[in-house]
N, C-alpha and C positions, 0 to 999 in steps of 0.2 A: 504494500500500500504506500503510495507516495506521501512524502511529508508535506503538510499544508503550509508550513512556514517558509518553504522554498518558493521563490518567485521565479517566473519564467524570464528568460533573458530579454532585454529590450530589443524591439524591432529596429533594424538599422534604417535611418532616413538619409537620403542622398540629396544634396544641394549642389548647384553649380559652384565652381571654385571662384570665379571672378564676378560674383554678384555684388551689387552696391551695398555699402555699409549700412545705410539706413534701412533697407529692406531686410538685411540680415538681423540687425538688432531688434527690429520690430517683430520678427518671427521668434527669435531665440529668447529675448528679454533678459540677456546677460551682458555685462560690461566688464572687460578686463582693465584693472587699474595699472598704473605704471609700476606699482610695487608687486604686481602679480596676483592680486586678489580678484576673485570674481564677485561682482556686485549684481544684485537683482535690480531691474529697472522698474520703477513705479509708473512714471509718465514719460511720454515722448511727444514733444510739441514741435512740429515742423514749422520752419520759417524760410521758405525758399529752398536753397540748397544747403541750408544749415538746420540743425535741430537742437532744441534744448532738452537735455536728459536730466531727470530727477531719479536718483536711486532710492532704495528703501531705507538707507541710512541718511536720507535728506541732504545729499550732496547734489548740487546742480552744476552743470557745465554745458558749454556749447561745443558741438561736434560738426565738422565738415563732412559732406558726403564724399567718400573716397574709397576706391577699391583696394588701393595698396597702402593704406594708412597702417600705423602700428596696431591699432585695435582690430582692424579687419584681418591682418596677418595673424595676430595672436588668437583670435576666435577661430580662424580656419585651421590653424596648427595646434590648437588646444594647449597653448602655453599659459599655464597659471600655476601658482604656488599653493593656493588654498581658496577658501570661501570667506567672504567678509562675515564676521560674527554678528555684526549689527544688522545686516540685511537678512540673515537667516534663510538663505536659499535652501529649499527642501532637497532631500537626498534623491527623490525621484527625478527632479529636474536636472541634477548633475549627471545621473545615470542616463537620462535621455540625451543630454548634450554629449556625453562620451560615446553614445551609440551613433551619433550623427557623423556622416562621412561627406567630404567635399571632393567631387570629381570634376575634371575639366570638361568632359563631353557628355556627362550623364547626370541627371537629377533635375529637380525643380529650379527654375531660374527666379522663383519668387516674384513673378509678375503680378502687378496689381490687377484685380478683377475689373473687367470693363463694365462701366455703369450703363 
């Protein structure tokens, strides 16, 4: 009889590698700080080609929409040291993020749905 405490492995999700940063953080809702901590994103307020991000630990900052910025590279390559203790990102979200794969010619390009 299988143990009910075991959870099944996360299903892998595939996204395009060179997707814009704003689409990526809008989908993932995580932000890598320069110290290597992952923060949970509370609000995203777009203003043209820039966006105002507020994290769950109440830090706000402006971000430019770029495909090869530090944050975009760190999100794609999963470079982080840990999770922000003030943001309290749940364990399932980290597991889902770790199961996400970025491929060059395969996966969702995170296009906005047409109205």
